[in-house]
C-alpha positions, -999 to 999 in steps of 0.1 A, spaced: -121 238 -242 -100 217 -219 -126 190 -211 -123 172 -246 -86 170 -240 -92 153 -206 -115 129 -223 -88 122 -250 -64 114 -222 -89 87 -210 -89 73 -245 -51 74 -246 -48 54 -214 -73 28 -226 -108 39 -219 -122 33 -254 -157 31 -268 -184 30 -242 -157 27 -215 -149 64 -222 -181 72 -203 -165 55 -172 -136 78 -176 -159 108 -177 -178 96 -146 -145 91 -129 -135 127 -136 -169 137 -122 -165 116 -90 -130 129 -84 -143 165 -89 -173 159 -65 -149 145 -39 -125 175 -43 -155 199 -42 -168 183 -10 -133 188 6 -132 224 -4 -168 231 7 -159 217 41 -127 237 43 -144 269 32 -172 264 57 -147 259 85 -127 289 73 -158 310 73 -164 302 110 -189 273 108 -187 246 134 -175 211 125 -210 198 126 -225 226 104 -196 222 79 -204 185 75 -241 193 71 -233 218 44 -209 194 27 -233 165 27 -262 187 15 -240 198 -14 -230 162 -22 -266 150 -26 -291 157 -53 -281 178 -83 -243 177 -74 -243 139 -75 -263 138 -107 -238 162 -123 -209 141 -111 -223 110 -128 -235 128 -159 -202 126 -178 -203 163 -184 -178 189 -172 -201 205 -147 -185 191 -115 -150 199 -128 -162 235 -133 -176 235 -97 -143 221 -84 -122 247 -101 -146 275 -90 -143 263 -54 -105 260 -57 -104 296 -70 -125 308 -41 -103 289 -16 -71 303 -32 -86 338 -31 -96 333 6 -60 323 13 -47 353 -5 -69 376 16 -58 358 48 -20 358 43 7 374 22 29 354 0 32 343 -36 22 306 -30 -15 315 -27 -13 339 -56 2 311 -78 -26 287 -68 -51 314 -76 -36 319 -110 -34 282 -117 -70 275 -106 -83 306 -125 -65 296 -157 -78 261 -155 -114 273 -148 -112 297 -178 -99 269 -200 -126 245 -190 -155 270 -194 -149 305 -209 -175 320 -185 -150 312 -158 -130 340 -171 -153 365 -154 -146 349 -120 -109 347 -129 -109 384 -137 -127 394 -104 -104 371 -84 -71 385 -98 -83 421 -95 -93 414 -58 -60 395 -52 -40 422 -68 -57 448 -46 -52 429 -14 -16 420 -21 -6 453 -37 22 459 -12 37 425 -21 33 432 -58 50 466 -55 80 448 -40 79 421 -67 65 436 -99 73 405 -119 49 386 -97 21 410 -108 26 398 -144 12 363 -136 -21 379 -126 -26 386 -163 -26 348 -172 -62 339 -163 -75 367 -184 -51 358 -212 -64 322 -210 -96 335 -226 -77 338 -259 -64 302 -260 -96 286 -275 -101 312 -303 -64 310 -312 -63 272 -313 -95 272 -333 -80 297 -357 -48 277 -361 -66 244 -366 -96 255 -386 -89 289 -400 -117 304 -379 -117 317 -344 -152 305 -339 -157 271 -323 
């Protein structure tokens, strides 16, 4: 749902015609770079040595990941948002505080809006985060309300379709 709007942003800033493909590749390359940073960080957080973390990161960056980054499709953006959701969830498990919960909600919402299948990961992530941070959420019940947003994001595409076309189906 969100990817066509990102492509429209490229058109708006001047990537028109075949140059729009360059914009799509740029999104893919930025997503690949961000994914590499997160893979390295998650590897180190999981206890891997610096050398092993780099091997894992470089192995990820080659082959299919590079192809997807240069394909012009939203695949690497989905990977980036998935890894960002995992990183935010890891941070929620490791420490208390609403900053990590907010990042988890933001990344989960974005993931759900880019690919609806991301809603399943979002649902699992917010349930897990809510369970781990239940003491914080009891103290600040309004904070618990933001955990609903990633699941509610699943309704955005059908509602927009309904408003624009008269049908909830894409």
